[in-house]
C-alpha positions in Angstrom: 13.1 -1.8 -1.5 10.2 -0.8 -3.7 9.3 -3.0 -6.6 9.2 -1.8 -10.2 7.8 -3.5 -13.3 8.7 -2.4 -16.8 6.0 -3.1 -19.5 7.3 -2.3 -23.0 7.2 -4.3 -26.2 10.8 -3.2 -27.2 13.5 -5.2 -25.6 16.1 -2.4 -26.1 13.9 0.0 -24.2 13.5 -2.5 -21.3 17.2 -3.1 -21.2 18.0 0.6 -21.4 15.7 1.4 -18.5 17.2 -1.3 -16.4 20.7 0.2 -16.9 19.7 3.9 -16.9 19.5 4.4 -13.1 21.2 3.0 -10.0 17.9 1.4 -9.1 19.0 -0.4 -5.9 20.9 2.6 -4.6 17.7 4.6 -5.0 15.7 2.0 -3.1 14.1 0.2 -6.0 14.3 -3.3 -7.4 13.1 -4.2 -10.9 11.1 -7.3 -10.2 9.6 -7.9 -13.7 9.7 -7.1 -17.3 6.7 -7.7 -19.6 6.2 -7.3 -23.3 2.5 -6.5 -23.7 -0.4 -5.0 -21.8 -2.5 -8.2 -21.3 0.4 -10.0 -19.6 1.3 -6.8 -17.8 -2.2 -6.6 -16.3 -1.8 -10.2 -15.0 1.6 -9.4 -13.5 0.5 -6.1 -11.9 -2.6 -7.6 -10.3 -0.7 -10.7 -9.2 2.4 -9.0 -7.7 1.1 -5.5 -6.9 4.4 -3.6 -7.6 4.9 -0.2 -6.2 5.8 1.4 -9.5 4.9 0.5 -13.1 6.7 2.0 -16.1 4.5 1.3 -19.1 4.7 2.0 -22.8 1.6 3.8 -24.1 1.4 1.8 -27.4 1.7 -1.9 -27.4 0.2 -4.8 -29.2 -3.2 -5.9 -27.8 -3.9 -3.6 -24.9 -2.5 0.0 -24.8 -0.8 1.4 -21.7 -3.8 3.7 -21.1 -6.2 0.7 -21.2 -3.9 -1.3 -18.9 -3.8 1.5 -16.4 -7.6 1.9 -16.5 -8.1 -1.8 -15.9 -5.7 -2.0 -13.0 -7.3 1.0 -11.3 -10.8 -0.6 -11.9 -9.4 -3.8 -10.2 -8.3 -1.8 -7.1 -4.5 -1.5 -7.8 -3.1 1.6 -6.0 0.5 1.8 -7.3 2.3 4.5 -9.2 2.5 4.7 -13.0 5.0 6.4 -15.4 4.1 6.3 -19.1 6.8 5.8 -21.7 6.0 6.9 -25.2 7.6 7.6 -28.5 4.7 9.9 -29.3 4.0 13.4 -27.9 0.3 13.0 -28.7 -1.8 15.3 -26.4 -4.6 12.7 -26.5 -2.4 10.1 -24.6 -1.1 12.7 -22.2 -4.7 13.9 -21.4 -5.8 10.3 -20.8 -2.8 9.7 -18.6 -3.5 12.8 -16.5 -7.2 11.7 -16.1 -6.0 8.4 -14.7 -3.6 10.0 -12.2 -0.4 8.9 -13.9 2.7 10.4 -12.2 4.6 11.3 -15.4 4.8 11.0 -19.2 8.3 10.3 -20.5 9.1 10.6 -24.2 11.5 8.1 -25.7 14.4 8.2 -25.8 14.1 8.5 -22.1 16.0 11.4 -20.4 17.9 10.0 -17.5 17.5 13.1 -15.3 13.8 13.3 -15.9 13.3 9.6 -15.0 15.6 10.1 -11.9 13.5 13.1 -10.8 10.2 11.2 -11.2 11.5 8.1 -9.3 13.0 10.3 -6.6 9.6 12.0 -6.0 7.8 8.7 -6.1 10.2 7.2 -3.5 9.6 10.2 -1.2 5.8 9.6 -1.4 6.1 5.9 -0.9 8.4 6.5 2.1 5.8 8.8 3.6 3.0 6.3 3.0 5.0 3.5 4.5 5.8 5.7 7.6 2.1 6.6 7.9 1.1 3.0 7.8 3.7 2.0 10.4 2.5 4.8 12.7 -1.2 3.8 12.2 -0.3 0.2 13.0 1.6 1.2 16.2 -1.4 3.4 17.3 -3.7 0.5 16.7 -1.5 -1.8 18.7 -1.4 0.6 21.6 -5.1 1.1 21.4 -5.7 -2.6 21.6 -3.3 -2.9 24.6 -5.2 -0.2 26.4 -8.6 -1.8 25.6 -7.3 -5.1 27.0 -6.1 -3.4 30.2 -9.5 -1.6 30.5 -11.3 -5.0 30.0 -9.1 -6.6 32.7 -9.8 -3.7 35.0 -13.5 -4.0 34.5 -13.5 -7.7 35.3 -11.3 -7.1 38.4 -13.7 -4.4 39.6 -16.7 -6.7 39.0 -15.1 -9.5 40.9 -13.7 -7.5 43.8 -16.6 -5.0 44.0 -14.1 -2.1 44.0 -16.5 0.2 42.2 -20.3 0.7 42.2 -22.0 -1.3 39.5 -23.3 2.0 37.8 -19.7 3.2 37.4 -18.7 -0.2 35.9 -21.7 -0.2 33.6 -20.8 3.3 32.4 -17.3 2.2 31.7 -18.5 -0.8 29.7 -20.8 1.4 27.7 -18.1 4.1 27.1 -15.6 1.5 25.8 -18.3 -0.3 23.8 -17.5 -3.7 25.4 -19.9 -6.6 25.2 -20.5 -8.2 28.5 -23.9 -9.6 27.8 -23.2 -13.2 28.7 -25.2 -15.6 30.9 -22.1 -17.2 32.4 -18.6 -16.1 33.1 -15.8 -18.4 34.0 -13.2 -17.0 36.3 -9.9 -18.5 37.5 -8.2 -16.9 40.4 -4.5 -17.6 40.7 -2.6 -16.8 43.8 0.9 -17.7 44.9 0.0 -17.4 48.6 -0.4 -20.7 50.6 -3.7 -21.6 52.2 
């Protein structure tokens, strides 16, 4: 499930958004509702939701100011702006900040569904990419550990010439500059 936070000073808008789409069926959970930009900033930076639906005009901090502050703080989630105004100035600012969409109130169910569906596809791709990168990193670390063990074995058993072993150490960027090595040899054969 991807997390969604709604930031709007109108309770009826927040309730309407909550009931407008089958959020859970789509893979989203509404994890918070906030009434103003300043509180919204705290919630976003604290919980790092995947998606934020934010009103453009609110008391205190506007939606545009909120988005700019979260980006400045390093937040990388997706934003959809909600607005009762079709003012080009707001839309231009939103585009500059990389906002995914600008929805006019009353919110069109199909339009919101389309945006959320596109966002989910992108989030799924990002998650899949992270999982693949983690798997590759894990495999790389396993291979490095096997290579490290192989080098130590070759050093102990003198299976390879020292130049070959030194080249392998350099190639893999291992650090074997120690004055002392402790080695334990285990064998299950009886003496």
